[in-house]
Residue, then its C-alpha position, 0 to 999 in steps of 0.5 A: m659712889a662708894k664711901g667708906l671702903s675697906v680691903g676685902d669689900r665687894v663692890c660692882a661697877n659699870a662694864t664700861k668703867v672697868l673694860g673700857a667702851r670698846k672692850a665691854t661693847a665687844e664683850f656684852g653687845k649693844q647693852a653694855s652700858k647696863v651690864q654690871l661687873r662684880g669684884k673684891v677690893t684687895e688693896k688701896v693705893g694713895a690717900g685722900p681724895s685721890a686715892k684708887w682701889r685695886v679691884r680683883w674682878d671675878k668675870p673677866e678675871i683682871d685687876m683694875l685700879l678705879n676711884a671711889r666714884s666709880l664703884t658701889r658696894e655689891t648688893r643682891d640686885l646689883e643696883p647702886e645703893d645710896d650715897d647717905m645711907n653708905s656714908s662714914s665719917d670715920d675714914e678721913d682718906e675718903s673723898s667728901d661731898d665738898a672735895p672737888e669732883e674727879n674724873p672717873v677715868i679707869e687707871d688700867t696700870l698693867a695694860r696701859p702702854a707707855p708714852s711713846d717718842n716714836p710718832l709711829i707709836v700711837d696708845g700702843i698702835q704701831w703704825t707704818a709710814v708707806d709710800a703707796i697703798t695699791a691693795n684695796h680691801f674693798d672688793g668692788d661695787h656688789h649693790s646699786m641702787r633699786i627701788l621695789w616698786g612692786d610691779d614690772a612697769h617700765i621707769s618711763s611710765r612712772s610720774v612725779y606722783d608715784f615717786f612721791l608716794m614710793m618716798f612717802p610712809t603711803h602704807m600709813l596714810a589711811d592711819f594718819a587720816f584716821w588720827t587726823s579725822t579723831v582730833l578733828k571730830d573732837a574739835g567739832q570739825a568734819e573728818t577728812s580722808p587720805q585723798e584730802v590729807l594728801k591734797v592738803l599737802g600738795f597745797l602746801y608743796g604748791m605755795t613754796v612754788h609761788p610764795y605770797g607770803d600772805r595764804r590768803k591770797y592763794w584763794s584770792v579771785e580778783n586779779s592784783e594790779d601789782s602782778l602780771l600773774p592772774a589770781p590764783a583762785w585756788g578755791n575755784r580751781f581745785g574745789m577746796g576753800q581756805r577755812r577747810f585747808e587751814t582746819v585740816l592743816r591745824y590738826l594735821t596728826f601723824h600719831d595716835p591721839s588715843t595711846f599718847n605717852e606721857s613719859d615720851r614727849w617726843h611722842p607727836v612726831r615718834t611714829l612719823v620717824d619711825t614710818f619714815n625709816q620703815r618706808r625705807l627699808d621696805k622699798v629702797r635698796p641702797s648703792s654700795c656706799l652710804v653717808v652719814d650726817e646731820s640735818f636740822a629743823s629750826w624751831i624758836s620759841r620762847k617756852p623752856d623745854d620743860m613746859p608741856d607743849a614746848l619742843p622736848h630738846t632745843q639744841k643750838i649750834i652756832r655754825k648753822p645759818k638757823g641753828v636753834g631747833t631739832e637736830f637729826k642724824n641721818l644716813a643717806d645713800g652715797v650715790t643719789g643722796v635719798m635719805l635712808r634713816l633718821e635719828i631725833q638728838e633728844k636730851k642726853s638722859d634719853m639717849a643714854d637709854k639708847d643702843w650703843s650708848a656705852l660708846p662715844a657719841g659719834t660712834a654710837w650714832l654711826l652703829r645705830l644708823c647703820e645697823p640695818y646694813f650689817g654684814s653688806h659690805r658696804i662703805v660708810r663715808a662720814d665727817s669728823a663727828f662720827t670718825s674714830t679708831t673705835a668706830a672703824v673697828l666695830l663697823g669692821k667687825r660688822g661687815l662695813f668699811l668706813q672712810g672719813i675725816v679725823k680732827g679731834a678724835t686721834k685716839e691710836f690715830p698717828a696724827k702727830y706724825l701726819d701734822n709734822c710731815q713736809y707737804q706741798r699742795g696736792d701732796h699726800h702721806a700715809a701710814t697703815a696699822t691693824i687693830e684688832g684685825v681690821p686694817m687702818i690707813a691713815l691719810g694726810w693730804k694737803d689742799k689749802t690746809l691738811k686734811r686727815f682721813l682714816s680709812t679701812c679700805g682704799t688706795t693712794v693711787e693717783g686720781q682725778p685732780h680737784t678742778k677749782k674755777r677761778y677768776r682773774v682780771s685782764e691786764d687792762g683792769e676792765s675785764s676778767e677772765i676764767f681759769y681753772k686751778t687743778v690739785k692733785r689727790p690720791k684715789l681714796v680722797e677723791e671717792y670720799f668727796d665724791s660722796a661725802s657732801k650728799i646729805d649737805v646737798h639734800n639740806h640745802l634742797r630742802q631748806g634752801s630751794l623748797a622751804l617748806e618750813e616757810a611755807w607752813g607757818t606754825r606755833k606747834w613744834h611738832h608741825r615744824v618737824f613734819a615740815s622737815i620730815l615732808g620736805m625730806v620726802e619730796v627731796d627724796a622723790f625729786l633726787l630718784y626721779s632725777a637719778l632714775h627718770l629719762d625726764g629726770k636729767s634735765m628737770e629743775h627742782r622747782t619743776f619737779t615740785e610744781r608738778l608734784a603739787l598739782s598732781l597732789i591736789t588733783n589726787t584721786y587716792g582711795v577712789p573707787v574704780s567704776p565707769h564714772t570714776r575711772s575717766l577722773r583718774s590721771p594716767q600719771q596717777s598710777e597707785s590707786a587704793s582697792t574698791d573697798t576704800a571706806h567712804l567719807f561724807m562731809p557737809l556740802t558747806t566744806l566745799h569753797q562754792y558753798e563756804s558762804k551758805q555756812g550758818s544759813a537757815g536752809g544751808a548748801r543743797r544739791k539733788c542727791l544723786v543716789c535719789v535722782r538715778v537709783f530711786k526715781e526721787q527728786n530729794n535734796g541732800h546736804y552731804f557729799c562723798s569727798t572720796c569719790s566727787r571732783p569739785p568744782e568742776g567735776l562731779i560732786v557725788t551728793v547724798c542724803g544726810m542721816s537726819s532726812d526721813r530716808g535715814s542712812r539709805c543713800m549713804d548705804w547704797h553708795r557705799e556698797r555700789g558706788i556712784p550710780e550710773l545714768 
């Protein structure tokens, strides 16, 4: 705020305050909120706290009236000066610190249109009422959903495991395992491997299919009198004890712990979000329709946000069933519902540093999410949080169409005209306009209530009616019958509702059907975010499998999750191909690592069948496979290669440890040559 101003002073102001958000963005791009304009005060209008100053700006050469709170004195580096250093008590007309704060809205008396009584003239935009719209600016579907598998295998040969690995950021799996191993090692625990990380995720997904509440029950070997099912005995069946599972899960890490950024409190989850988005860009080519909406990761904590280990920003949304936690704004494919991009909603001050922040929040979200698809001539369907004429103009200039619901953002939109039209259920009224070269359609359609639409493409020709299933009591009052009620609707409305709910369906599958957050009980906020994102990965794999695979058409989500869990638990990711390991691989698990994958040696006591040996004098021992098969010696080993072993029933590749008199001989031999043959 500039105090003590007088005619002739040089001042500066943010470009968005001078030009408005839309014009500033068109002039200076996504960084418009950081651009400062310079000018000279030419006149003072009014007196007291309501006084305004007319400024002649250098570039662009225009005159504007602004209040003092929008201006700062010009300095060499264009940084606002401190108010205390520029305060003056000589001019009693200037606003003081005790005066009520004004809204720093620009008053452009030269360009602001005069109010009009005509409901079709809104903020200077002339709309034209039309009976029908038959020409569609969207010239057809040019894109179909495609997955870049990287090979020519037929889709029918791919398993649920393959679809999961395609949706999971597999290119970072080795890093995730290394970072988790770093934390495990610092805690005095055995390191992990990519294979074991996937196995732990498999256990988690399996717990969502058969929820027991108490995780100890999954490792129970005794049949319960209260259950018809046999004891799960996961330790005996799959070769991982509960203690090891809980240890890896506790220290599971998806960021580099050595590069912790204290200024970015979202650092623990930032890498996973970025790799999620990058995986979609690299592997998924969406259809011609995109959908934007929001998702939520519930988290309730008594810790205030400013505590170091607390959730950096807690949002509360009353309308959601679990509306306290972290919100994501997201972009999804409008045909399959597969998630394409995520953006964490941070504190207001942090969001102000992001691209397009000079624009209204809904428009900024829309542009950031859709930016990778600029120029692709796709349709973006949005709810009222994202839809406005500003958003439609900016997307239109960047090669995307917009269709959305309009509620509060009625600037330049003929809301009053549509509201005052006469409707019967199923009727619609429309108006058209062109704003900054982008053609617009404003549509009102009456169902039970009136819904207002803004679109830059589409037609009002008759579409498929909306069919609703209803029940009515028969005349005798003892039974009911089903009947169907239909409501006519234009094609634009039909197309919008065909895809607008895709993210809502995705959220229901993740939170209601899968409910991974409930299976993964945690006290760490970043693990809750991990659970939400891993839930999205699983749902995406299911939606893709359902859309593309012949078997997926009739597969229920629960069946898919159970098959996926078993595939992950028994995965052989990273196992070198050899005469011994080849037979251990499932034919459905087609994605394997190269033979130069690092081997991870772990104590035998980490296996479920040897947990009782922990802390004992001799520990757990088995014959070293390398000593017996290669050097023809009968030596005991205390370690095994978790990469190549398949406990409890498969081969356990036992080797001698570094502390033996043979040193690293056996480990080195196994690293270089794999499993020794008989």
